[in-house]
C-alpha positions, 0 to 999 in steps of 0.5 A, spaced: 500 500 500 502 507 497 501 513 502 501 520 501 508 524 503 508 525 510 503 520 512 505 517 520 502 510 519 501 508 527 501 501 529 496 498 533 501 494 536 507 498 537 505 506 538 498 506 542 501 501 546 506 506 547 501 512 547 496 510 552 503 508 557 504 516 557 497 518 557 496 514 563 502 516 567 501 523 565 508 525 566 514 519 564 521 520 563 525 516 556 527 512 561 522 509 565 518 510 558 523 504 555 522 500 562 515 499 562 515 498 553 521 493 556 516 489 561 510 489 556 516 485 550 513 491 545 521 494 545 526 489 549 532 494 545 532 502 549 535 504 542 528 502 538 524 505 544 529 511 543 527 511 535 519 510 536 519 515 542 522 520 538 517 519 532 512 520 536 514 527 538 516 529 532 509 527 529 506 531 535 503 526 539 507 526 545 511 532 547 516 534 552 514 538 558 518 545 560 519 543 566 523 536 564 530 541 563 530 540 571 531 533 570 537 528 567 533 525 561 527 528 557 519 528 561 514 526 556 506 527 556 501 526 552 499 532 546 492 533 545 493 531 539 495 524 542 489 524 545 485 525 540 488 519 536 487 515 542 480 517 542 478 516 535 482 508 535 477 507 541 481 508 547 477 513 551 476 516 558 471 519 561 475 523 566 479 527 562 479 528 553 483 531 548 479 537 550 480 537 558 487 541 555 493 538 560 493 532 564 497 535 569 501 542 571 508 542 572 508 542 580 504 535 578 511 532 575 514 529 581 508 525 583 507 523 578 514 520 576 514 516 582 508 513 581 511 510 574 517 508 579 513 505 584 509 500 578 516 499 575 518 497 583 513 491 583 513 489 576 520 489 575 520 484 582 514 479 578 509 482 583 505 486 578 499 483 575 495 489 572 496 496 574 490 501 574 492 509 573 489 514 577 486 517 570 484 510 568 481 508 575 477 515 576 474 514 569 472 508 571 469 510 577 465 516 574 461 510 570 460 504 575 460 507 582 457 514 581 462 516 586 462 510 591 469 509 590 475 512 592 479 515 586 487 512 588 493 514 585 493 507 582 490 501 582 494 494 583 493 487 583 499 485 587 502 477 587 504 475 593 507 468 595 501 465 590 496 469 592 492 476 588 490 482 592 487 488 589 491 494 593 489 501 592 495 505 592 497 513 594 503 516 594 503 522 599 508 528 597 506 533 601 501 533 607 494 536 606 490 539 611 486 536 616 479 537 613 482 534 606 484 529 610 477 527 614 474 528 607 480 521 605 477 518 611 470 518 609 472 515 603 476 510 605 471 507 609 465 508 604 470 504 598 470 497 597 474 497 590 480 495 594 482 490 599 488 493 601 491 500 601 498 502 601 500 510 603 507 511 601 510 517 603 515 522 601 518 522 608 519 520 614 515 527 616 510 526 612 509 518 613 508 521 621 502 525 619 499 520 615 500 515 621 496 520 626 491 522 620 488 516 618 489 511 624 482 508 627 479 507 620 475 501 619 481 499 613 487 494 612 491 500 611 499 499 611 504 506 610 510 506 609 516 511 605 516 511 598 523 510 597 523 504 602 518 500 598 521 502 592 527 499 595 526 492 599 518 492 597 515 485 601 520 487 606 520 495 607 517 497 614 509 497 614 506 502 619 499 499 620 494 504 622 490 500 627 493 503 634 498 499 637 499 495 632 507 493 632 511 494 625 512 489 620 515 487 613 510 489 608 509 481 606 507 480 613 502 486 612 499 482 606 499 476 609 495 479 615 489 481 610 489 475 607 488 471 613 483 476 615 478 475 609 478 467 610 
């Protein structure tokens, strides 16, 4: 088949999954995107991944973020044209659209990038069965739950000791106002979309505030720093939200949840 001059062929098996990774992450570095493509066996060669990403950028489907100059490598986000193409191909979200504008502001980049690191920590350890990003979770909740489920930063199916658990993941980079935590406690108490909730903090100070604000909620909630989660995973020191419970490794914390279900 002959194409007209300037035509850009977008492949369903390689280009579209790449665009979906960029859209769902909202912001992602070149290296993070390559790792996700390699895990999906879409582009196992870094050179091939770089070629594909550069091609999508040149075509205007993804773009570099201005704040990316503060990072050692470029940070990409989906463009409005990229969103439009995905919608045309049937990959539509209710929560955001090509008419929404930017998916995130520059001050949200660090939050988005750390969530990709969290996803990679699970995937690289063979512990990730599925991952739904914030925009996917919010879109599904708008359609099916009418606000009854919490809009987690991510909803992951985590495999540990042969058991699969649906885990709501929240990354807390900065401390919120007390009134906002009251709303979060109510949302967590009402939500039933996750078996377990993991709150990953950017620092021990933020972790201390979370331990106070989230204690006593009738949910299986574990708290830890994001850094330890990414480096130690199931050995990461986890603080249960139940007052008086001892700190324990994440693997043991998840096993307690499994036992309580049985």
